[in-house]
C-alpha positions as CSV (number, residue, x, y, z in Angstrom):
1,M,111.3,192.4,172.4
2,S,112.7,196.0,171.6
3,G,110.3,197.3,173.6
4,D,112.2,195.6,176.8
5,R,115.2,197.6,176.0
6,G,117.2,199.1,179.2
7,K,115.1,197.3,181.1
8,S,117.3,195.0,183.8
9,L,117.1,191.4,184.2
10,P,117.1,189.0,187.3
11,I,120.7,188.1,188.1
12,P,120.4,184.5,187.5
13,P,121.8,181.9,190.1
14,P,125.2,181.5,190.0
15,S,126.9,178.3,188.2
16,P,129.2,176.6,190.0
17,A,131.2,176.9,186.9
18,F,131.4,180.4,186.5
19,A,131.1,181.8,190.2
20,S,134.0,183.4,192.0
21,T,134.0,180.6,194.7
22,S,134.3,177.5,192.0
23,G,136.9,175.6,192.6
24,W,138.7,175.8,189.1
25,T,141.2,177.6,188.0
26,P,143.3,177.6,184.6
27,A,145.6,174.9,186.2
28,A,143.6,173.0,187.3
29,A,142.0,172.4,183.6
30,S,145.6,171.3,182.5
31,R,144.8,168.1,185.0
32,P,142.6,165.6,183.4
33,E,140.6,164.4,186.4
34,H,139.8,167.7,186.6
35,S,139.0,169.3,183.7
36,A,135.6,170.4,182.2
37,V,133.3,169.0,179.8
38,A,133.9,170.7,176.4
39,I,130.8,172.5,175.1
40,P,130.7,173.8,171.9
41,L,130.3,177.2,171.8
42,E,127.2,177.0,168.8
43,S,125.2,175.2,171.1
44,T,125.3,177.9,174.1
45,T,124.0,179.7,171.7
46,P,120.3,180.8,172.9
47,L,117.0,180.1,170.6
48,V,116.2,183.5,171.4
49,P,118.6,186.0,171.3
50,P,119.0,187.7,174.8
51,P,118.1,191.3,175.3
52,E,120.9,194.1,175.0
53,T,122.9,195.1,177.4
54,P,125.3,198.3,178.0
55,Q,128.0,198.8,176.1
56,V,131.3,197.3,178.4
57,H,134.1,198.9,176.9
58,G,137.6,197.3,176.5
59,G,135.7,193.4,175.9
60,T,135.7,191.5,173.3
61,G,132.4,190.6,171.2
62,F,132.1,187.5,173.4
63,D,132.6,189.3,176.4
64,K,130.0,191.8,175.2
65,E,127.3,189.9,174.4
66,Y,127.3,187.8,177.5
67,S,128.3,190.7,180.3
68,A,125.0,191.2,181.2
69,Y,124.8,187.2,183.3
70,E,127.8,188.3,185.4
71,G,130.1,191.1,186.1
72,D,132.8,192.2,183.5
73,A,135.2,189.7,185.4
74,A,133.0,186.8,185.8
75,G,132.7,187.3,182.1
76,R,136.0,187.0,181.6
77,E,136.2,183.6,183.5
78,G,133.8,181.9,181.4
79,D,135.3,182.8,178.1
80,A,138.5,181.4,179.4
81,L,136.8,178.3,180.5
82,L,135.0,177.9,177.4
83,R,137.9,178.1,174.9
84,R,140.4,176.3,177.7
85,S,138.0,173.8,177.5
86,D,137.8,173.8,173.9
87,E,141.8,173.5,173.3
88,Y,141.9,171.0,176.2
89,D,139.2,168.6,173.7
90,D,141.4,169.1,171.1
91,D,145.0,167.6,172.6
92,E,142.2,165.0,174.0
93,R,141.3,164.2,170.5
94,R,144.8,164.4,169.5
95,K,146.4,162.0,171.5
96,G,144.0,159.3,170.8
97,H,144.6,159.6,167.5
98,R,148.4,158.5,168.2
99,A,149.9,156.1,166.6
100,V,150.8,152.5,169.4
101,S,154.9,151.8,168.7
102,P,155.5,148.5,166.8
103,L,158.0,147.7,169.9
104,D,155.2,148.1,172.4
105,T,153.0,145.7,170.7
106,L,155.9,143.2,170.4
107,V,156.6,143.7,174.0
108,R,152.8,143.4,175.1
109,L,153.0,140.2,173.2
110,L,156.1,138.5,174.5
111,L,154.3,139.2,178.1
112,G,151.5,137.7,177.4
113,M,152.7,134.7,176.0
114,F,155.5,134.0,178.8
115,T,152.3,134.5,181.3
116,I,150.5,131.5,179.5
117,L,153.6,129.6,179.8
118,G,153.9,130.3,183.6
119,F,150.4,129.4,183.9
120,L,150.7,125.8,182.5
121,V,154.3,125.1,184.1
122,F,152.6,126.1,187.1
123,L,149.6,123.8,187.1
124,A,151.7,121.0,185.7
125,R,154.0,121.3,188.4
126,M,151.6,121.1,190.7
127,S,149.8,118.1,189.3
128,V,146.5,119.8,188.8
129,L,147.0,118.7,184.2
130,P,146.0,114.9,184.2
131,E,149.5,112.9,183.0
132,H,148.5,112.7,179.7
133,Q,147.5,116.1,179.4
134,T,150.7,117.1,180.8
135,A,152.7,115.1,178.1
136,R,150.7,117.0,175.3
137,V,151.6,121.1,176.9
138,A,155.3,119.2,177.1
139,A,155.0,118.6,173.7
140,Y,154.7,121.9,172.3
141,M,157.1,123.9,175.0
142,P,160.2,125.1,174.1
143,S,163.4,122.5,175.1
144,P,164.6,124.9,178.1
145,V,160.8,125.1,179.4
146,R,159.8,121.4,178.6
147,G,162.7,120.6,181.6
148,L,160.6,122.1,183.9
149,I,157.3,120.0,183.3
150,Q,156.7,116.7,185.1
151,V,155.9,114.5,182.2
152,A,154.3,111.1,183.3
153,E,156.5,108.2,182.2
154,G,155.4,106.0,180.3
155,P,152.9,105.7,177.1
156,V,149.4,107.5,177.1
157,E,146.8,104.6,177.8
158,P,144.8,104.6,174.5
159,H,141.4,103.4,175.8
160,P,139.9,104.2,179.3
161,I,139.0,100.6,179.3
162,I,142.8,99.4,179.7
163,P,143.4,101.6,182.8
164,L,140.1,99.6,184.4
165,L,142.0,96.1,183.3
166,R,145.0,96.9,184.9
167,E,143.4,98.7,188.3
168,A,141.6,95.9,188.6
169,K,144.1,93.2,188.0
170,E,146.2,95.1,190.6
171,K,144.0,95.2,193.5
172,W,142.8,91.3,193.5
173,H,146.6,90.2,192.9
174,K,147.1,92.5,196.0
175,M,143.5,90.5,198.2
176,T,144.7,87.7,197.3
177,T,148.2,87.5,197.9
178,S,147.8,89.2,201.6
179,Q,145.4,86.7,203.1
180,S,146.2,85.2,206.3
181,R,147.5,81.9,206.1
182,T,147.9,80.9,209.6
183,F,145.6,81.7,212.2
184,D,147.9,84.3,214.7
185,R,148.3,86.6,211.2
186,A,144.3,85.9,211.0
187,T,144.2,87.5,214.6
188,R,146.7,90.7,213.9
189,N,144.6,91.5,210.7
190,Y,141.4,91.1,212.5
191,K,142.7,93.6,215.0
192,A,144.3,95.9,212.6
193,R,141.1,96.2,210.2
194,Y,138.5,96.5,212.8
195,G,140.2,97.9,215.9
196,R,139.2,95.1,218.7
197,A,139.8,91.4,219.2
198,P,138.3,88.5,217.0
199,P,134.9,87.0,218.9
200,P,135.0,84.1,221.0
201,G,135.2,80.3,218.3
202,F,137.2,82.5,216.0
203,D,139.6,79.6,216.3
204,K,136.8,77.4,215.3
205,W,135.9,79.2,212.3
206,F,139.3,79.6,210.8
207,A,139.7,75.7,211.1
208,F,136.7,75.3,209.4
209,A,137.2,77.7,206.7
210,T,140.6,77.0,205.8
211,Q,141.1,73.0,206.9
212,G,137.6,72.0,206.2
213,R,136.1,73.9,203.6
214,N,139.1,75.5,201.4
215,H,138.1,79.0,202.0
216,S,140.9,81.6,200.9
217,L,139.8,84.8,201.4
218,V,139.7,84.5,205.0
219,D,140.5,88.7,205.9
220,E,137.6,90.1,203.1
221,Y,134.6,90.5,205.7
222,D,134.3,93.9,205.5
223,Q,130.4,94.1,204.4
224,L,129.8,92.0,207.4
225,M,131.2,94.1,209.8
226,A,130.1,96.8,208.3
227,D,126.4,95.2,208.3
228,L,127.1,94.8,211.7
229,E,128.2,97.7,213.2
230,P,125.0,100.1,213.2
231,F,123.9,97.0,216.1
232,R,126.9,97.7,218.2
233,A,125.2,100.5,219.8
234,L,122.4,98.4,221.3
235,P,122.2,96.6,224.2
236,A,122.1,92.7,223.8
237,S,118.5,92.2,225.8
238,E,117.3,95.2,223.4
239,L,118.9,93.2,220.3
240,R,117.1,90.2,221.6
241,R,113.7,91.7,222.1
242,R,113.5,93.1,218.5
243,T,114.6,89.8,216.9
244,A,111.0,88.3,219.1
245,E,109.3,91.6,217.5
246,L,110.1,90.2,214.5
247,S,108.7,87.2,214.9
248,K,104.9,89.0,214.1
249,V,106.0,90.7,211.2
250,P,104.3,88.9,208.0
251,G,107.6,87.9,205.7
252,I,109.8,87.4,208.5
253,S,111.0,83.6,209.5
254,I,113.1,82.8,212.3
255,V,115.4,80.0,212.6
256,S,116.0,79.4,216.5
257,I,119.2,77.8,217.9
258,R,118.9,75.9,220.9
259,N,121.2,72.8,222.4
260,G,123.6,73.0,218.6
261,E,119.9,72.0,216.5
262,A,118.5,74.9,214.3
263,Q,114.6,74.8,213.9
264,V,112.7,76.6,211.6
265,H,109.4,78.6,212.8
266,A,107.3,80.5,210.1
267,R,104.1,82.5,209.8
268,S,103.6,81.3,205.9
269,S,104.5,79.1,203.3
270,S,107.8,81.4,201.9
271,W,109.8,79.9,204.3
272,A,112.4,79.0,201.8
273,P,115.2,81.1,202.4
274,A,114.5,80.3,206.7
275,D,115.1,76.8,205.3
276,A,118.1,77.0,203.1
277,F,120.0,79.1,206.3
278,Q,119.0,76.3,208.2
279,R,121.3,73.7,206.3
280,M,123.9,76.7,206.0
281,L,124.5,76.1,209.5
282,A,123.9,72.4,210.2
283,A,128.1,71.7,209.5
284,F,128.8,73.9,212.9
285,V,126.0,74.4,214.2
286,R,126.7,72.6,217.6
287,D,129.5,75.1,218.1
288,L,127.3,78.0,218.2
289,P,125.3,78.9,221.4
290,D,121.2,79.8,221.8
291,M,120.3,82.3,219.8
292,D,117.3,83.9,216.9
293,I,117.5,84.9,213.7
294,A,115.0,86.6,211.8
295,I,115.1,85.6,207.8
296,N,113.5,88.3,205.6
297,E,111.4,85.9,202.8
298,R,111.4,88.5,200.5
299,P,114.4,89.3,197.7
300,E,114.3,93.1,198.6
301,G,115.8,94.8,201.9
302,R,113.0,95.7,204.9
303,V,114.9,98.0,207.3
304,L,115.4,101.7,206.9
305,P,115.9,103.1,210.0
306,R,114.5,106.5,210.3
307,Q,116.9,109.4,211.0
308,Q,116.8,111.1,214.7
309,R,118.3,113.6,216.1
310,H,118.9,113.5,219.6
311,V,118.3,116.8,222.1
312,Y,121.1,117.6,224.7
313,M,121.3,120.6,227.6
314,S,124.1,122.2,225.5
315,D,121.3,123.0,222.6
316,Y,120.2,125.6,225.0
317,G,123.1,126.8,226.7
318,L,122.6,124.8,229.5
319,E,124.8,122.6,231.5
320,G,124.3,118.9,231.5
321,D,123.9,115.4,229.3
322,E,121.1,114.3,227.1
323,L,117.8,115.2,227.9
324,V,115.2,113.3,229.7
325,A,113.3,112.8,226.9
326,N,115.5,111.4,224.7
327,M,115.2,108.2,227.2
328,S,111.4,108.0,226.8
329,D,111.7,108.3,222.8
330,S,109.4,105.2,221.1
331,F,112.6,105.1,219.2
332,N,114.8,103.9,222.2
333,R,112.0,101.0,222.2
334,P,110.3,100.4,219.2
335,T,107.8,98.2,218.4
336,L,105.6,96.6,216.0
337,P,102.5,95.4,217.0
338,H,100.4,97.0,214.1
339,F,102.8,96.5,211.0
340,R,101.2,96.4,207.5
341,P,103.4,94.7,205.1
342,E,102.4,96.8,202.0
343,W,102.3,100.2,201.8
344,K,98.2,100.4,199.9
345,H,98.9,104.1,199.2
346,D,100.6,105.0,202.2
347,G,104.0,106.2,201.6
348,S,106.3,104.1,199.4
349,V,110.0,102.6,199.9
350,W,111.3,106.7,198.7
351,E,109.9,108.4,200.7
352,A,110.7,106.2,203.9
353,Y,114.5,105.8,202.3
354,R,114.7,109.7,202.3
355,R,113.6,110.1,205.8
356,S,116.5,107.3,206.6
357,C,119.1,109.7,205.1
358,P,121.0,112.3,206.5
359,T,119.6,115.6,207.3
360,D,122.1,117.6,205.1
361,S,121.9,114.9,202.4
362,A,121.0,116.1,198.7
363,A,117.8,113.2,199.1
364,R,116.5,115.4,202.2
365,R,116.4,118.2,200.1
366,L,112.7,117.9,198.4
367,V,114.2,119.7,195.1
368,E,117.1,117.3,194.7
369,S,114.9,114.2,195.7
370,I,112.2,114.6,192.7
371,R,114.6,116.1,190.1
372,S,114.9,113.6,187.5
373,V,118.5,112.4,186.2
374,E,118.0,114.2,183.2
375,S,117.7,117.5,184.8
376,N,120.5,116.6,187.4
377,S,123.5,115.6,185.7
378,G,122.8,116.0,181.8
379,L,122.4,112.2,181.9
380,V,120.0,111.0,178.7
381,V,118.7,107.5,180.5
382,Q,118.8,105.0,177.5
383,G,115.2,104.2,176.8
384,R,113.9,107.1,178.5
385,A,113.1,110.3,176.3
386,S,114.8,113.4,177.3
387,L,113.4,116.6,178.8
388,S,114.1,118.3,175.2
389,G,113.0,115.5,173.3
390,Q,116.0,114.4,171.4
391,A,118.6,112.6,172.6
392,P,122.5,114.3,172.2
393,K,123.9,113.8,169.0
394,S,127.5,112.9,167.8
395,R,130.0,115.7,167.4
396,R,131.4,116.0,164.7
397,V,135.1,118.2,164.6
398,K,135.9,117.9,161.2
399,A,134.6,117.0,158.0
400,K,135.1,113.3,158.6
401,T,136.0,112.5,162.5
402,I,133.4,111.7,164.4
403,Q,133.4,111.7,168.5
404,P,131.5,109.5,170.7
405,V,129.2,111.5,173.8
406,T,131.2,111.8,176.9
407,R,128.5,109.4,179.0
408,E,128.8,106.6,176.1
409,M,132.8,106.2,176.7
410,T,132.4,106.0,180.1
411,F,133.4,103.3,181.6
412,S,132.1,102.1,185.6
413,H,134.7,101.3,188.3
414,D,132.1,99.3,190.1
415,L,128.6,98.4,190.6
416,D,126.3,101.3,191.1
417,A,125.3,99.4,194.4
418,V,128.5,101.5,195.7
419,F,126.6,104.4,195.4
420,N,124.9,106.1,198.0
421,M,121.3,107.4,197.3
422,C,121.4,109.6,199.7
423,D,123.9,111.6,197.5
424,Y,122.1,110.7,194.4
425,P,118.9,110.7,195.2
426,S,117.6,110.9,191.3
427,L,118.8,107.3,190.5
428,H,116.2,106.2,192.3
429,T,114.0,107.1,189.5
430,L,115.5,104.2,187.7
431,H,115.2,101.0,189.7
432,S,112.1,99.2,190.5
433,A,113.8,98.7,194.4
434,F,112.5,102.0,195.4
435,Y,108.8,101.3,193.8
436,S,108.4,98.1,196.0
437,D,105.1,97.6,197.2
438,Q,106.6,95.8,200.4
439,R,106.8,97.9,203.7
440,T,110.0,99.2,205.1
441,I,110.9,99.1,208.5
442,E,111.7,102.5,210.0
443,H,113.7,101.4,213.1
444,L,116.8,99.5,213.6
445,F,115.8,95.5,213.6
446,P,118.1,92.8,212.9
447,V,116.9,91.6,209.9
448,F,119.0,89.1,207.5
449,S,118.3,89.8,203.8
450,P,119.9,88.4,200.6
451,S,120.2,92.0,199.4
452,K,119.8,95.8,199.6
453,P,120.9,98.9,198.4
454,S,123.4,101.2,199.8
455,G,121.4,103.0,203.1
456,Y,119.5,99.8,204.4
457,A,120.4,98.7,207.7
458,D,119.9,94.9,206.7
459,I,122.5,92.0,207.7
460,L,123.4,90.3,204.6
461,I,123.4,86.2,204.5
462,P,123.3,84.1,200.8
463,S,119.9,83.6,199.1
464,H,118.3,80.8,199.1
465,H,118.3,80.9,195.1
466,Y,122.3,80.6,195.4
467,W,122.7,77.5,198.0
468,S,119.6,75.0,196.1
469,P,119.3,77.3,192.7
470,S,115.6,76.4,190.9
471,S,115.9,74.9,187.6
472,E,115.6,77.8,186.2
473,F,119.0,79.2,187.1
474,T,120.8,76.0,186.9
475,Y,123.7,76.2,184.7
476,E,123.5,73.2,182.5
477,L,120.7,71.6,183.8
478,E,120.0,69.6,181.0
479,Y,123.2,67.9,180.8
480,R,123.3,67.4,184.6
481,R,119.9,65.9,184.6
482,G,121.6,63.4,181.3
483,Q,118.7,65.2,179.5
484,T,121.4,65.8,176.7
485,R,124.6,64.2,175.3
486,M,126.6,67.0,175.1
487,P,127.0,70.4,177.1
488,T,124.5,73.2,176.0
489,D,127.7,75.9,176.3
490,L,129.1,76.5,173.3
491,E,133.4,77.1,172.5
492,W,133.8,80.4,172.4
493,S,134.8,80.3,168.3
494,L,131.1,79.4,168.3
495,K,129.5,82.2,169.7
496,R,128.0,85.4,168.5
497,D,129.7,88.8,169.4
498,S,126.4,90.0,170.5
499,S,124.7,90.9,174.1
500,Y,122.0,88.6,175.1
501,W,119.2,89.0,177.7
502,R,115.6,87.7,178.6
503,G,113.6,88.7,181.4
504,K,110.2,88.9,182.6
505,V,108.6,92.4,183.9
506,T,109.1,93.1,187.5
507,R,106.1,92.3,189.7
508,G,105.1,93.7,193.3
509,A,107.3,97.0,192.2
510,D,103.9,99.5,191.8
511,T,103.8,102.0,194.6
512,P,103.5,105.3,193.8
513,P,101.8,103.7,190.2
514,G,102.9,105.0,186.8
515,H,106.8,104.4,187.0
516,G,107.3,100.8,185.4
517,S,108.6,102.7,181.8
518,S,111.7,103.6,183.7
519,F,112.8,100.4,185.6
520,Q,115.8,98.3,184.6
521,K,114.3,96.0,182.4
522,Q,112.1,98.1,180.5
523,R,114.8,100.9,179.9
524,L,117.1,97.5,178.8
525,V,114.4,96.2,176.3
526,K,113.3,100.0,175.1
527,M,117.1,100.5,174.0
528,A,118.2,97.4,172.8
529,N,115.2,97.7,170.7
530,E,115.7,101.3,168.8
531,A,114.5,101.6,165.5
532,N,115.2,104.7,164.2
533,H,116.9,105.3,160.9
534,E,118.1,108.7,162.3
535,E,119.5,108.2,165.6
536,Q,123.2,107.7,165.1
537,R,125.2,106.1,167.5
538,V,128.5,106.2,167.4
539,L,130.7,102.9,168.4
540,V,134.7,104.0,169.3
541,S,137.0,100.3,169.5
542,L,140.7,99.8,170.2
543,D,143.1,98.7,167.5
544,A,144.9,96.1,169.4
545,D,148.0,96.6,166.4
546,T,148.6,100.2,166.2
547,S,147.4,101.3,169.5
548,S,144.6,103.7,168.1
549,M,141.4,104.5,168.8
550,T,138.7,104.2,166.1
551,A,135.2,105.8,165.8
552,L,132.3,104.3,163.5
553,S,129.0,105.8,163.7
554,V,125.8,103.6,163.0
555,S,122.2,104.2,162.7
556,S,120.7,102.4,166.0
557,L,118.7,100.4,164.1
558,V,121.3,98.8,162.2
559,A,123.5,98.7,165.9
560,N,120.8,96.5,167.4
561,K,120.3,94.4,164.8
562,A,123.9,93.4,165.1
563,M,124.9,93.9,168.7
564,T,121.9,92.5,170.5
565,D,119.6,90.0,171.6
566,I,117.1,92.0,174.2
567,A,113.7,91.2,174.8
568,M,110.9,90.9,177.5
569,A,110.0,87.5,177.7
570,C,105.8,86.6,178.1
571,E,103.6,84.0,179.3
572,P,100.9,83.9,176.1
573,S,98.5,82.4,178.0
574,L,98.5,85.1,180.8
575,G,97.5,88.0,178.6
576,E,100.3,90.1,178.5
577,C,102.0,89.9,175.6
578,S,99.8,92.0,173.3
579,Y,99.8,94.5,176.4
580,L,103.8,94.7,176.5
581,R,103.8,95.3,172.6
582,S,101.2,97.9,172.9
583,L,103.6,99.6,174.9
584,G,106.4,99.4,172.3
585,Y,108.8,96.7,173.9
586,R,110.4,93.5,171.8
587,V,108.0,90.2,173.2
588,E,109.2,86.6,173.1
589,P,108.4,83.3,174.4
590,P,110.2,82.2,177.2
591,A,113.4,80.7,176.6
592,A,115.7,78.7,178.3
593,L,118.5,79.7,180.5
594,S,121.1,77.7,177.8
595,E,120.1,80.0,174.7
596,S,122.6,83.0,176.6
597,W,125.2,80.2,175.8
598,K,124.9,81.6,171.8
599,H,126.4,84.8,172.9
600,K,129.6,86.2,174.2
601,F,128.3,88.7,176.2
602,V,125.4,87.7,178.4
603,L,123.4,90.6,180.6
604,D,122.6,90.4,184.3
605,V,119.8,93.2,185.8
606,D,118.2,93.3,189.5
607,E,114.4,91.6,189.8
608,V,112.6,94.5,192.5
609,G,115.6,92.3,194.6
610,F,118.9,91.1,193.5
611,S,119.3,89.0,190.1
612,P,119.1,85.0,191.2
613,R,120.7,83.9,187.9
614,F,124.2,85.5,188.5
615,P,125.7,82.4,190.0
616,A,124.9,80.5,186.1
617,L,126.2,83.3,183.9
618,M,129.2,83.4,186.3
619,E,129.8,79.7,185.7
620,S,129.0,79.9,182.1
621,K,131.7,80.1,179.4
622,S,130.5,83.7,178.2
623,A,131.3,87.4,180.0
624,V,129.0,88.7,182.5
625,V,127.8,92.3,181.7
626,K,126.2,93.3,185.5
627,S,124.3,96.3,186.0
628,S,123.3,96.6,190.0
629,I,122.0,98.5,192.5
630,Q,121.9,95.8,195.2
631,R,124.4,94.7,197.3
632,E,125.4,90.9,198.7
633,F,127.5,88.8,200.4
634,W,129.9,88.3,197.8
635,H,130.6,92.1,196.8
636,G,134.0,92.1,198.2
637,W,135.1,88.7,197.1
638,A,134.9,89.7,193.4
639,V,136.6,92.6,191.8
640,P,135.1,93.7,188.5
641,W,136.7,94.2,185.1
642,C,139.5,91.6,186.4
643,V,141.5,89.0,183.5
644,W,143.6,86.1,184.3
645,L,147.0,87.5,183.5
646,A,149.3,84.3,183.0
647,R,152.6,85.6,185.2
648,D,150.3,86.2,188.5
649,A,150.8,83.4,191.1
650,V,147.0,83.5,191.1
651,V,144.1,83.8,188.8
652,P,142.0,87.1,189.2
653,K,138.1,86.9,188.0
654,H,135.0,88.4,187.4
655,F,132.5,90.3,185.6
656,I,131.9,93.9,183.2
657,P,130.1,96.4,185.6
658,L,127.3,98.7,183.4
659,S,125.8,101.7,185.1
660,S,122.4,102.4,185.5
661,S,122.0,104.0,182.3
662,Y,123.3,101.5,180.0
663,S,124.6,104.3,178.3
664,E,128.4,102.7,177.8
665,L,127.3,99.0,176.8
666,Y,128.0,99.7,172.7
667,N,131.2,100.7,173.5
668,I,132.0,98.0,175.4
669,Q,131.1,95.7,173.2
670,S,132.9,97.2,170.2
671,F,135.9,97.6,172.6
672,F,136.2,93.3,172.8
673,A,134.5,92.8,169.6
674,G,135.2,95.4,167.2
675,Y,133.0,96.5,164.5
676,S,130.1,94.1,162.8
677,S,130.9,93.5,159.3
678,S,127.1,94.8,158.6
679,F,128.4,98.3,159.9
680,V,130.2,98.5,156.5
681,S,127.9,96.8,153.8
682,H,124.3,97.2,154.5
683,H,123.3,98.5,151.3
684,G,124.1,102.4,151.5
685,V,122.3,102.9,155.0
686,N,125.8,103.9,156.7
687,A,127.6,104.8,153.5
688,S,128.5,108.4,154.8
689,H,130.8,106.7,157.4
690,N,131.5,103.0,156.1
691,E,135.1,103.5,157.3
692,P,136.6,103.8,161.2
693,T,137.7,106.5,161.6
694,V,140.8,107.6,163.5
695,I,140.2,109.8,166.8
696,S,143.1,109.3,168.9
697,Q,147.0,107.6,168.1
698,A,149.1,106.9,170.5
699,A,152.8,107.9,170.0
700,G,154.4,104.7,169.5
701,K,153.5,100.8,170.5
702,A,151.3,101.1,173.6
703,D,151.9,98.5,177.0
704,L,149.0,96.9,177.0
705,P,148.5,94.4,179.3
706,T,149.1,90.3,178.0
707,N,146.4,88.1,177.7
708,A,146.1,84.7,179.7
709,D,148.3,82.8,177.8
710,G,151.1,85.1,177.5
711,T,150.6,86.7,174.1
712,P,150.4,90.1,173.2
713,F,146.8,91.6,174.1
714,E,144.3,90.6,171.7
715,N,140.3,92.3,172.1
716,D,138.6,88.8,171.6
717,K,141.1,86.9,173.5
718,A,140.5,89.7,176.9
719,L,136.9,88.6,176.9
720,E,137.4,85.3,176.6
721,D,140.0,85.0,179.5
722,I,137.1,87.6,181.3
723,A,134.8,84.8,180.5
724,Q,137.0,82.3,181.9
725,A,137.9,83.6,184.5
726,G,134.2,84.2,185.4
727,S,133.4,81.1,185.5
728,E,136.5,79.6,188.2
729,W,135.6,82.4,190.1
730,R,132.1,81.3,190.6
731,R,133.8,77.8,191.2
732,D,136.3,78.6,193.4
733,H,135.0,81.6,195.8
734,L,131.0,80.8,195.0
735,R,130.7,78.0,196.2
736,K,128.4,76.4,199.2
737,E,131.5,75.7,201.2
738,D,131.8,79.5,201.2
739,M,128.2,80.0,201.9
740,E,128.8,78.4,204.9
741,C,132.0,80.2,205.7
742,Y,130.4,83.7,205.8
743,V,127.1,81.9,207.3
744,F,129.5,80.7,210.3
745,R,131.8,84.1,211.0
746,L,128.7,86.2,210.7
747,L,127.0,84.0,213.4
748,I,129.9,84.1,215.3
749,E,130.0,87.9,215.0
750,W,126.2,87.9,215.8
751,A,126.5,85.7,219.0
752,N,129.2,87.8,220.2
753,L,126.6,91.2,220.8
754,L,124.4,89.1,222.1
755,A,126.5,87.8,225.1
756,G,127.6,91.8,225.3
757,D,125.7,92.4,228.2
758,G,127.3,89.2,229.9
759,S,123.9,87.1,229.9
760,A,124.4,83.4,230.9
761,D,122.5,81.7,227.8
762,G,122.0,84.5,225.8
763,A,118.2,83.6,223.8
764,T,115.1,84.6,224.1
765,V,112.3,82.2,223.5
766,V,110.2,82.9,220.6
767,A,106.7,83.1,220.6
768,K,105.8,79.9,217.7
769,P,103.7,81.9,215.0
770,A,100.7,80.8,214.5
């Protein structure tokens, strides 16, 4: 490189940082937002020494070394820039290590605390926090701040079931005390509820119900009115035409009323529902006009009208009314000439149900409709394996404190029949009703049925099993027939603190096939017979004396043996018992209904339709725990969780609702019956938790509801009150007389719809089925 000395080097392009046109100035270097990045001098030294340049007198060594890249002025500017940047970097480094004053830290902490405190006060004032949480927050607040928070008056409920008992009592008390006692009052209530005048014949019905049948719930017909509402949009002539079409459908019987007499016309031998309906109206048929009623011979709903979107001129930006195409649509005058009664691999109930849902509902979105319950809500269905292969375990908060899984402490306000499956589509996988082999009708036809899930358009009537129950579903049949000298139902003190259920496998629900293990009966049996020592179940109970809630962890095996007696019933002669055992189900021979009376808790679950044993179970001295998605005519007459309170003018009644998952069943039992002695003395299986752990303690004595006899609340006595009240409800509000009142009211409403076009006779002659 020495040979190249003296030669001139090419001038590099000017750098923005050193060019004479750069916006940088020494003054700008003092402003952080314009400061240059500090460059250590040693990093700017080239690996290869630069060529020697002519000496420039008067400059520093640094200027002399790098003056060849720019002129003398530029070199001085660059030198100043580097030194200024280095000085600024040192200054910033010193600032970063400056100690924070303790006073500043204290001020910041206080500001943060007051901000959080103010936010909590705001939430409490706005009622965003629950009342019991507001009270807990207030307990830790300073006295001046505590006055700003609206703390709920009265003690916090010590157990989630207690407020359900209170609400049910208040609802039933309000319902029974507000019923009309005079015809004028009934007329005013009718107009206020439904926004229309009562139908012709309402006066005769009211006299029949109050004077002839001592029917007390004369204003509670919301379910009936809701069933009829879709048909109000159809002309009377169309209603009669569609009824005539139904006479050709297999599984439908026709009850014809002519000149005050009723006759049954059936295409098959399954005319028992129509025959019972004919007898229900025998006492008042002479007061009815001529009409035809299509009676469903099946226990499940049949009508799922497909959603139809009408097209209007305005949809195309034009003026005018509905398009003419709507008027010629086959949906306006549907026919059933070649209706096939079964699916036969040509669709399914669930697909038909989805088509009946609104287009923006979850059921119409394919992903939502096929998603399982576990993935949709985090719920692990009892009796069915979870997606992860493991059920959620109990949570330990401290070394000796056990908390239950939330879903096991969530208690239903009502039956799952109130749920709309269009909004909760994954629930359909838990019930055989949505896998029925019976084809549904996709148009709005007036079919009168004993039960239906929410979303069906059937018109509800009392079942023939309720009107004239068979021996299998009759309470105390042996005693009534004189076969036993004493009633088989035991006194309360002699019953076991366990739940009981026997039932046969549901038939006629295999479309599409392969889903039977997730149906309601199968899941119940699997859950109640889990024999896993490793799987722990957390039971929670309430000590009424101390108002404290305790928890106890036991294995599923121990809990099931002590708390349940649940099994599938099968006929050995049919050869199905061994098959059910191979699938993992506990199997027992068929048992008489009287076996249920040995237990304090009797379970009632759906068949493919409703459960025909419900009236008999309600009439017993045991408490009914019912799980159902089926709506029935009596649904508006009963209030779940009601107990008999002595200070009430009337007696509330009824049953305990159970969700479709059965998750809360064990904690319903532990609330009323407490812990079994076997949980503590089971040979060390439960030795690690042989004493209940207090998980919540009420501040002072809680205000619990009193027992029926006026004594302080006691868990087992409260359950006995529910059992006794349920039996009285059956005898007072599910009598044949109440069924007659329901059918009479239904038929005068239906006759009013049939007379809506001004027809004189309001009847269409139905061809006699062959």
